[in-house]
N, C-alpha and C positions, 0 to 999 in steps of 0.2 A: 474591760478589756477592749474597749473600742478603739483606744489610741494605738496600741500595738498593731491592730490589724490595719488600721488606716495607714500607719508608716510602712508596713509591708505592701500594701497596695500602691502607695505612693512610689516606693522604690522599684516595684515591677513596672509601673508605667514609666518613669524615668528611664529605666534600663531598656525598654522597648522603643520609646519615642527619640530619645537622644541620638543613638547611632543613625536612625533613619533621617532625622532632620539635619544632621551634619553630613551625611552622605549625599543629600540632595543640594546641599549649599555649594556655591561656586567660590566664595570668598577664602575658605582655608588655604587655598594654593596661593593667593595673593597675601595673605597675613598668617604664616604659619605659627609665629608666636602666640598670637590671639587664639588660634585654633588649639594650640596646646594648652592654653589657660582654660578654654571652654571644655575640652575633653576632661582636664583634671576635675574641674568643678562638677561635671555631670557625673563622673565615676565617683567622686568624693560624696556627691548627695546620695547616691545608691547606697554606699558603704555606711553613711551616717543614718539612713533610714534603718538598715538593718541593725546597726549598734544600739540605736535608741529603742528599737522595737525588742531587742534582746534585754535591755535593762529594765524596760517596763514589764515585760513578761516574766523576768526573774522576780521582779517586785510582785506581780500577782501570784506567782508560785510559791514563794517563801516568805514568811513573816520576817525573818532575819534580813533578808535583802530589802524588804520594803522599809524597815526600821532604819537601816543605814542610808538608803537612797534618800528618805524623806525626813532625815533626823533634824535638819535645820529648817524645815518648811513649817509655816504657821499652821495652826489647827484649821481643819477644814480643806486644806490642799489635797490631802490623800483622797478624801471623799469624791472630789471633784473628778478624779481619773477613773472612778467606779471600777476598779480593779477586781472587785468581788472576792469571794472566799479564797483563801490560800489553798495552793495544792491542786488546782484544777488541771486535768489532763492536758488541755490545749496549751495552757500557759507553761507547764513544765516541758512539754515536748518542743514548743517553739524556743524557749529560752535555751534548752540543751542542744538543739538543732543549730541555732545561731551562734551559740557560744562554740560549738565544734568547728563551725565554718571559720570564726574568727581565729581559732587556735591553728587551723590547718593554713590559713592565709599567712599567718606569722611564721609557720614553720617553712613555708614554700619561699617566703621572702628571705628569711635567714639562709636557707639553703642556696638560693640564687646569688645572694652577696658573697657568701663563703666561696662558692664555686668560682665567682669572677675574681675574687682577690687571690685565689690559688692560682688561677690561670695567669694573672698579672705577674705574681712572683715567679712563676715557671718561666714565662716569657722574659721577664727582667733578667733572670738568671742566665737564660740562654743568650741574651743580648751582650751580657758582661763577658761570656766566653768568646762569642763571634767578634765583639767590638769592645775590647777593654778600655778602661779609663786612660787617658793619656797622663803623663807625669804633670802634676800640678792642677789637674782638672777636678773641680769640685763634685764629688759624688752626689751631693744634694741638690745640685742646680739641674735646671732644664737643659737638655742636650739634643742636638741633631745627630742621629746615628745613621751611617751609610753602610749598607750590607752589600756584599756581592751577590748579585741575583739576576737571572736571565728574564724574570717577569718584571715588568713595571708595577711596584707596589708601594703604597704610602700609608701608614697608620700611625695613630696616637696611642702611646701607652701611658695610661694616666697613673698616678700614684704621688708618693713623697717627691720623687724626682721624675717629673714627667718627660717623656721623650718622644720626638717625632722620628719615625723610622722610615727611611726610603731606600729603595734598592738602587744599584747602579744603572739598571735599566730605566728605571723612573727618572733618574737625573738626566739620562739621554733624551728622554721623551719631553720632559718638562722644560720650557724655553722662557726666557725672560723673568716676569714675575709669577710665573705659574707655580713655582715651588712655594714662593710666599703665600700665595692664595691658598695653596693646599694647607700650609702651616696655619693660616688664619682661620680656616675651615675647622680644622681639629681644635684649635685654641676656643673656637665658638662652642664646641660641644663641651669642652671641659669647663669653662667660664659658667656656662648654664646648667652644669650638672646634668646633662642628659643621661649619663650613666644610671643615675638613680631613677630617673623616669622608666628606662628600660626595665631595670630590676624589678620595679613595682608591676608594670604591665605585664611582664613575663611571669611574675609570680601569680597574678590573678588570673591569667589566661590558663596557665599551666595548673593551677589548683582547681579551676572550675571551668573546664573544657566546654561543658555544655551551656554556658551562660553566654548568650551571643554579645552582649555589651562588653564583656571582657576580652574576647577574641577581638572584637572590632577596635578596641581601645589599643590592644598590642600592635595590631597591623597598622593603624594610623600614626601611633607614637613613632614607629620604626621610621615611616615616611616623613612624618612632619619635622622630626629633630634633624634630618639631612637637608630638608628645604630651609629651616631656620639657619643652620650653619653655613649653607650656600650664600644665604643673604648676608651674613656677617662677612663672608670673604668678598662678596660682590661689592660691598659698599666701600671696601678699602681698594680693592683692585681692579673692579669692573666685572661685569656679568660675562663678557666675552672671555676674560682671562680665566675664570674658574670653569666655564664650560669647556674651553680647550684643554684644561688641565684633566677634567673628567674624561674627556674622549682619549687623551693620551695615555691614561692609566687604565682604561677599560676596553680599547678597541680590539685587543687581541682575545678577549674572553667572550666573544660572541654576543655581547649584550645588546648590540644594535642589529642583530639580524632578525628574521621573521620568526624564528623557533623561539620558544620560551627559553629566557635568559636567567642565569643564576643571580643576576642583579636586577630585578625588574624595574627598580626605581631609577636607575642610572638614565636611561633614555627619556623618562618624564622629566628629570631634574635638568637635563641638557636642554630640552625643548623650552622648558619654563625660563630658564636662564637667557636663551636666545630671544624668546618672544618678548620678555621683559614686561609682564602684566602690570598694569597700573596699582599702585597701592591705594588703599582706602583713606578717606580723609581722617585726620587725627580725631575729629569729633566722632565719627563712626566707630573708630577703633575704640574710643573711650566708652561708648555706649555699650558695644559688645562685650567689653571687659567687665563693665559694671553689672551688666544683666546676667553675664555668667557668674559673677560673685554672689548674686542673689539667690541662685538655684539651691546651693547647700543651705541657705537660711531658711528655705521652705519647710524641711523636716524639722528643724529647730523650732520654727513657729508652731507646727502642728504639736510638737511634744510639750511646748510650755504654754500654749493657749489655756488649757483646762485649769492649770494652776494659777496663771494670771487672772484668769476669769474669777477664781475664787477668791482672790485678794482684792477684786475691785469692789 
């Protein structure tokens, strides 16, 4: 039973250290795409530690699971894991607890996805009522929808027929290429499938509110996906253009005042765009990406080393 315990300890250490190290780092603001990958690898490593520990604990608890898990393993591999006699209370409790956590996570993710889809369908139906299709317009094609509205707003409605929705007040504020920059920003979200990242982070944070790494993951994902989409737009239309578009869309909402704002990341995004922090070198980006990719490999190495040692 040593390996499942080591995996649990490794998952706990990763869950504690990863958010602290990333919070102290200054480079995520310069390279949000790399930071998104690092966060995914860190959280993936924690989940992998828990999943592998669950499997090995279940193998220690029940002979049936052990037989299926090690069915294709050569003789001596099972003994290398020192799982002990089946049915131990620690093994049974750990396996059931981790299995329950995995099931709860799956249910939370399914609930998050279904709720998001229901919201998209409702908003899509509302848009068709407020802005019906024109004669000859392809219902399956992307479209720009302009709505009458006193507040400057722009948002992307993903789906089979993605739509960029802007209000007439937004059109009055967005000058020159600013509307194109907003469109590029929203298309950056869609191309990178940021909606799935947000679903997963909300499911984990909502399902396990007492686990700090999942709460930090959700908070950072919300911020980093916006920075990444800003970079997509700024590469095509310039940092000043997307910064002015952000100001035009949000200046009436009090986000630039001294009091707490409903959109706390907007001032930070504008300052970042105007400051234009230099990007890291391609070599350093590659090294960070490769190092992050190795993090989930550590629990796999811990899990497979006893079996590989028995084969040596």
